[in-house]
Every structure is written in C-alpha cells, then in structure tokens.
C-alpha positions in Angstrom: 87.9 120.1 84.7 88.9 123.6 84.5 85.7 125.3 83.4 84.0 125.0 86.7 84.6 124.0 90.3 84.5 120.3 91.0 84.2 118.7 94.5 86.9 116.0 94.5 87.0 113.3 97.1 90.1 111.3 98.0 90.2 107.6 98.8 89.8 106.9 102.5 92.9 104.7 102.1 95.0 107.7 101.1 97.9 108.3 103.5 99.7 111.0 101.5 99.5 113.0 98.3 99.8 109.9 96.0 96.1 109.2 95.7 93.2 109.0 93.3 90.4 111.4 93.5 86.8 111.0 92.4 84.0 113.5 91.6 80.5 113.2 90.2 79.5 115.8 87.6 76.4 115.7 85.5 75.9 112.0 86.2 79.5 111.1 85.2 82.2 109.8 87.5 85.5 111.6 87.1 88.8 110.1 88.2 92.2 111.9 88.5 95.6 111.6 90.1 95.9 113.8 93.1 99.6 114.7 92.6 98.8 116.0 89.0 95.5 117.8 89.8 95.8 119.9 86.6 96.5 116.8 84.5 94.1 114.5 82.7 90.8 113.3 83.9 89.2 110.0 83.1 85.4 110.0 82.6 83.0 107.1 83.2 79.3 106.8 82.8 77.5 105.6 85.9 77.0 102.2 84.2 80.7 101.9 83.3 81.8 102.8 86.8 79.4 100.3 88.4 80.7 97.6 86.0 84.3 98.4 87.0 83.5 98.3 90.7 81.7 94.9 90.3 84.7 93.5 88.4 87.1 94.7 91.1 85.0 93.1 93.8 84.8 89.9 91.9 88.6 89.7 91.6 88.8 90.1 87.8 91.9 92.3 88.0 95.4 91.8 89.4 96.8 94.8 91.2 100.5 95.0 92.1 
C-alpha cells in the first residue's frame, strides 16, 4: 500500500527481519513480507482470513 500510511504489525514469534506483517485497512486483512516491505501485498476479506485461521488451527496445512 503506497497511497496511504498503513499500521503494520509483526508476528509475536518474529525474532529478526524475516517476518510476516499484517494490517487491517477498510475491513480487509493485508499480509506482506517484512524484508520486502515495498513488494506485493496479499489482501483477504475478513471472512477469508477467518477461514484460513480456522483451517490452520485444525491442522489442515503442513508447514515445513
């Protein structure tokens, strides 16, 4: 987002600069890579984000 100031929040598990950052803007959840702050931003509706979080908590994804 380069058209206005966005308040990004890093994961509490972040120990260095290799983190994901989240922001909420106009009801959307924005996600970006902290080491490429000017790079792309993924956008999710609140419903999409809630579904993703539910799926992660249920173990529907394998992370390596």
